[in-house]
C-alpha positions as CSV (number, residue, x, y, z in Angstrom):
1,X,-3.1,4.3,-25.4
2,X,-0.8,1.4,-26.2
3,X,2.9,1.0,-26.8
4,X,2.3,-2.4,-28.4
5,X,-0.4,-4.9,-29.0
6,X,-0.1,-8.6,-28.4
7,X,-2.0,-10.5,-31.1
8,X,-1.7,-13.9,-29.5
9,X,-3.6,-14.6,-26.3
10,X,-1.3,-15.6,-23.4
11,X,-2.7,-18.6,-21.4
12,X,-2.3,-17.0,-17.9
13,X,-5.0,-19.2,-16.3
14,X,-3.1,-22.4,-17.4
15,X,-0.6,-21.7,-14.6
16,X,-3.1,-20.3,-12.1
17,X,-2.9,-23.3,-9.7
18,X,1.0,-23.1,-9.4
19,X,1.1,-19.3,-9.2
20,X,-1.7,-19.2,-6.6
21,X,0.1,-22.0,-4.6
22,X,3.2,-19.8,-4.5
23,X,1.1,-16.8,-3.5
24,X,-0.6,-18.8,-0.7
25,X,2.8,-19.9,0.7
26,X,4.0,-16.3,0.6
27,X,0.8,-15.2,2.3
28,X,1.2,-17.8,5.1
29,X,4.9,-16.8,5.6
30,X,3.9,-13.2,5.9
31,X,1.2,-14.0,8.5
32,X,3.8,-16.1,10.4
33,X,6.3,-13.3,10.5
34,X,3.7,-10.8,11.6
35,X,2.6,-13.1,14.4
36,X,6.0,-14.1,15.6
37,X,8.2,-11.1,15.0
38,X,5.7,-8.3,15.2
39,X,6.4,-4.7,14.0
40,X,9.1,-2.3,14.7
41,X,6.7,0.6,15.6
42,X,7.8,4.2,15.3
43,X,7.6,6.6,18.2
44,X,4.2,7.8,16.8
45,X,2.8,4.5,18.1
46,X,5.1,3.8,21.1
47,X,5.4,7.3,22.5
48,X,8.4,9.6,23.0
49,X,9.6,13.2,23.0
50,X,8.6,15.7,20.4
51,X,10.9,18.7,19.9
52,X,10.5,21.7,17.6
53,X,13.5,23.9,16.9
54,X,14.1,26.9,14.7
55,X,17.2,28.1,12.8
56,X,18.0,31.6,11.5
57,X,18.6,30.2,8.0
58,X,17.4,27.0,6.2
59,X,18.1,24.0,8.4
60,X,20.5,21.3,7.2
61,X,18.6,18.2,8.1
62,X,21.6,15.9,7.6
63,X,23.5,18.0,10.1
64,X,20.6,17.7,12.6
65,X,20.5,13.9,12.1
66,X,24.2,13.6,12.6
67,X,24.0,15.5,15.9
68,X,21.1,13.3,17.2
69,X,22.9,10.1,16.1
70,X,25.9,11.3,18.0
71,X,23.9,11.1,21.2
72,X,23.3,7.4,20.7
73,X,19.8,7.5,19.1
74,X,19.0,5.2,16.2
75,X,15.2,5.3,16.1
76,X,14.3,8.9,15.6
77,X,12.7,11.2,13.0
78,X,13.8,14.6,11.7
79,X,11.7,16.6,9.3
80,X,10.9,20.2,8.3
81,X,7.5,21.6,9.2
82,X,6.0,25.0,8.2
83,X,9.2,26.5,6.7
84,X,12.7,25.3,5.8
85,X,14.0,26.9,9.0
86,X,11.7,25.0,11.3
87,X,12.6,21.4,12.3
88,X,10.6,18.7,14.1
89,X,12.5,16.0,16.0
90,X,10.8,12.9,17.4
91,X,12.8,10.9,19.9
92,X,11.9,7.5,21.4
93,X,11.5,6.9,25.1
94,X,14.9,6.6,26.7
95,X,15.3,4.5,29.9
96,X,16.3,6.6,32.9
97,X,15.8,10.0,31.0
98,X,13.0,12.5,31.3
99,X,11.6,14.5,28.4
100,X,13.4,17.6,29.8
101,X,16.7,15.8,29.9
102,X,16.4,14.5,26.4
103,X,15.5,17.9,25.0
104,X,18.4,19.6,26.8
105,X,20.9,17.0,25.5
106,X,19.6,17.3,21.9
107,X,19.5,21.1,22.0
108,X,23.1,21.2,23.3
109,X,24.3,18.9,20.5
110,X,22.5,21.0,17.9
111,X,23.9,24.3,19.3
112,X,27.4,22.9,19.2
113,X,27.0,22.5,15.4
114,X,25.0,25.8,14.9
115,X,24.6,28.4,17.7
116,X,21.6,30.0,16.0
117,X,19.2,27.1,16.8
118,X,16.5,27.9,19.3
119,X,14.0,25.6,21.1
120,X,10.4,26.4,20.3
121,X,8.4,23.6,21.9
122,X,8.9,20.3,23.8
123,X,6.2,17.8,24.7
124,X,5.8,14.2,25.7
125,X,3.7,11.9,23.4
126,X,2.5,9.1,25.6
127,X,1.9,5.5,24.5
128,X,-1.8,6.0,24.9
129,X,-1.8,8.3,21.9
130,X,0.0,5.6,20.0
131,X,-2.6,3.0,21.0
132,X,-5.3,5.3,19.7
133,X,-3.4,5.7,16.4
134,X,-3.2,1.9,16.0
135,X,-6.9,1.5,16.6
136,X,-7.8,4.3,14.2
137,X,-5.4,2.9,11.6
138,X,-7.0,-0.5,11.8
139,X,-10.5,1.0,11.6
140,X,-9.4,3.0,8.5
141,X,-8.1,-0.3,6.9
142,X,-11.4,-2.1,7.8
143,X,-13.5,0.7,6.3
144,X,-11.5,0.7,3.1
145,X,-11.8,-3.1,2.7
146,X,-15.6,-2.9,3.3
147,X,-16.0,0.0,0.9
148,X,-14.1,-1.9,-1.8
149,X,-16.2,-5.0,-1.4
150,X,-19.5,-2.9,-1.6
151,X,-18.2,-1.1,-4.7
152,X,-17.1,-4.2,-6.6
153,X,-20.4,-6.0,-5.6
154,X,-22.5,-3.1,-7.0
155,X,-20.4,-2.6,-10.1
156,X,-19.9,-6.2,-11.0
157,X,-21.3,-9.0,-8.8
158,X,-20.4,-10.9,-5.6
159,X,-17.9,-13.3,-7.2
160,X,-15.7,-10.5,-8.4
161,X,-16.2,-8.7,-5.1
162,X,-14.9,-11.6,-3.1
163,X,-12.0,-12.2,-5.5
164,X,-11.1,-8.5,-5.5
165,X,-11.1,-8.2,-1.7
166,X,-9.0,-11.4,-1.2
167,X,-6.5,-10.1,-3.8
168,X,-6.3,-6.7,-2.0
169,X,-5.9,-8.3,1.4
170,X,-3.2,-10.5,-0.1
171,X,-1.2,-7.4,-1.0
172,X,-1.6,-5.7,2.4
173,X,-0.6,-8.8,4.4
174,X,2.5,-9.4,2.2
175,X,3.6,-5.7,2.6
176,X,3.2,-6.1,6.4
177,X,5.0,-9.4,6.3
178,X,8.0,-7.7,4.7
179,X,8.1,-5.0,7.4
180,X,7.8,-7.7,10.1
181,X,10.5,-9.9,8.6
182,X,13.1,-7.2,8.1
183,X,11.9,-5.2,11.1
184,X,11.7,-2.0,9.1
185,X,10.2,0.9,11.0
186,X,6.4,1.0,10.8
187,X,5.1,4.6,11.0
188,X,2.0,6.5,10.0
189,X,3.6,7.2,6.6
190,X,3.9,3.5,6.0
191,X,0.2,3.0,7.1
192,X,-0.7,5.7,4.6
193,X,1.3,3.8,1.9
194,X,-0.6,0.5,2.7
195,X,-4.0,2.3,2.3
196,X,-2.8,3.8,-0.9
197,X,-1.8,0.4,-2.2
198,X,-5.4,-0.9,-1.5
199,X,-6.9,1.7,-3.8
200,X,-4.1,1.3,-6.4
201,X,-4.5,-2.5,-6.5
202,X,-8.3,-2.5,-6.7
203,X,-8.0,-0.1,-9.7
204,X,-6.0,-2.7,-11.6
205,X,-8.5,-5.4,-10.7
206,X,-11.4,-3.2,-11.9
207,X,-9.7,-2.6,-15.3
208,X,-9.3,-6.4,-15.8
209,X,-12.8,-7.1,-14.7
210,X,-14.2,-4.5,-17.0
211,X,-12.4,-6.1,-19.9
212,X,-13.6,-9.5,-18.9
213,X,-17.2,-8.2,-19.0
214,X,-16.6,-6.6,-22.4
215,X,-15.2,-9.9,-23.8
216,X,-18.1,-11.8,-22.5
217,X,-20.3,-9.5,-24.7
218,X,-18.0,-9.8,-27.8
219,X,-16.8,-13.4,-27.6
220,X,-20.0,-15.3,-27.2
221,X,-18.6,-18.7,-28.1
222,X,-15.4,-18.4,-26.0
223,X,-14.9,-20.3,-22.8
224,X,-14.5,-18.5,-19.4
225,X,-10.8,-19.3,-19.4
226,X,-10.3,-17.9,-22.9
227,X,-12.2,-14.7,-22.0
228,X,-10.1,-14.1,-18.9
229,X,-6.8,-14.9,-20.7
230,X,-7.9,-12.5,-23.5
231,X,-8.8,-9.7,-21.0
232,X,-5.5,-9.9,-19.2
233,X,-3.5,-10.0,-22.5
234,X,-5.4,-7.0,-23.9
235,X,-4.6,-4.9,-20.8
236,X,-0.8,-5.7,-20.6
237,X,0.2,-2.6,-22.5
238,X,-1.9,-0.4,-20.2
239,X,-0.5,-2.1,-17.2
240,X,3.1,-1.4,-18.3
241,X,2.4,2.2,-18.9
242,X,0.5,2.9,-15.7
243,X,2.7,0.9,-13.3
244,X,5.9,1.9,-15.0
245,X,5.1,5.6,-14.7
246,X,4.0,5.2,-11.0
247,X,7.1,3.1,-10.2
248,X,9.5,5.7,-11.6
249,X,7.9,8.4,-9.3
250,X,8.0,6.1,-6.3
251,X,11.7,5.2,-7.0
252,X,12.5,8.9,-7.1
253,X,11.0,9.2,-3.6
254,X,12.8,6.0,-2.4
255,X,16.3,7.2,-3.5
256,X,16.0,11.0,-3.2
257,X,13.2,11.6,-0.7
258,X,15.3,11.1,2.4
259,X,14.6,9.1,5.5
260,X,11.1,10.6,6.0
261,X,9.8,9.1,2.7
262,X,12.0,6.0,2.5
263,X,9.7,3.4,4.1
264,X,6.6,5.0,2.6
265,X,8.1,4.6,-0.9
266,X,9.3,1.1,0.0
267,X,5.8,0.1,1.0
268,X,4.4,1.5,-2.3
269,X,7.1,-0.3,-4.3
270,X,6.2,-3.7,-2.8
271,X,2.5,-2.9,-3.2
272,X,2.8,-2.0,-6.8
273,X,4.5,-5.2,-7.8
274,X,2.3,-7.5,-5.8
275,X,-0.7,-5.5,-6.9
276,X,0.0,-6.4,-10.5
277,X,0.6,-10.0,-9.5
278,X,-2.6,-10.3,-7.4
279,X,-4.8,-8.6,-10.0
280,X,-3.7,-10.9,-12.8
281,X,-3.2,-14.2,-11.0
282,X,-5.1,-14.1,-7.7
283,X,-8.3,-12.0,-8.4
284,X,-8.9,-13.4,-11.9
285,X,-8.2,-17.0,-10.8
286,X,-10.4,-16.8,-7.7
287,X,-13.3,-15.4,-9.8
288,X,-12.8,-18.3,-12.3
289,X,-12.8,-20.9,-9.5
290,X,-15.9,-19.3,-8.0
291,X,-17.6,-20.0,-11.3
292,X,-18.0,-16.6,-12.8
293,X,-19.9,-16.9,-16.2
294,X,-21.4,-14.8,-18.9
295,X,-24.8,-14.7,-17.3
296,X,-23.4,-13.2,-14.1
297,X,-22.3,-10.0,-16.0
298,X,-24.6,-9.8,-19.0
299,X,-28.1,-9.8,-17.7
300,X,-30.8,-11.1,-20.0
301,X,-33.9,-9.0,-20.8
302,X,-37.2,-9.8,-22.4
303,X,-38.0,-8.4,-25.8
304,X,-41.3,-6.7,-26.1
305,X,-44.1,-9.0,-27.4
306,X,-42.0,-12.2,-27.0
307,X,-42.0,-14.9,-24.4
308,X,-38.8,-16.0,-22.7
309,X,-35.6,-14.2,-22.3
310,X,-33.2,-13.0,-24.9
311,X,-29.6,-11.8,-24.1
312,X,-28.7,-8.2,-24.7
313,X,-26.2,-7.6,-27.5
């Protein structure tokens, strides 16, 4: 499906050096901010108090957040679980306060606004659990990267596999750099968004790589640069449709999804735009510089009864 067709090939690779230099500088800055500023980890990683409360009618989450904010908390989470009457509240560790003291203070603030609220469960989530979450999250990220490299290597060849993985890691590091620079809260939802961006970005790279392989078959006399430029130009319409539709959905979560989905949607928004950029300018350019050629993707075969090798049509 295409909204429009561009009949003149756009010379993307002509500007590959400049655009990748900008990308490299952005990448280095992201690594610098991650190393120097670190992340503003949510209580899922640092530990804290977990409360579950229940209302007689559907809970007003904004009212709950206002009550908790009134106690001086800024870094906390409020969300429904199970039904609209059940609310889960995650509180950070408070110096000089016990879990029991925190829960009593919060329950008192909630009951002042609505006397029907009852406490169902309170528990302390220790930092050790957070440490395990960090380790498991990093392992998940590692497995995804290795899986992507194996997939691209089997479907195409090693030059595209290396280019695709570098482009995908570029997206991940830049997302993390944004969260480190602005000190946005980094939670499990954000980690899920980062992993989703990995799959989303590699899909865009695969579409372009597939078109490059097709163009190598069709354009036998074209240079590598002409083939890559043609492949990117031919997929622009598809890119606009796919990413535009996805971005509209993500923006809906960003503006109307509430605090629980805000940073998740923000991570996806950054990932979508940098995913387009990396697939077009980073992955394709690195594959070109690694020396990808027609023979890498179109394997020659011997015709029966003839000596030598003849390329497949």
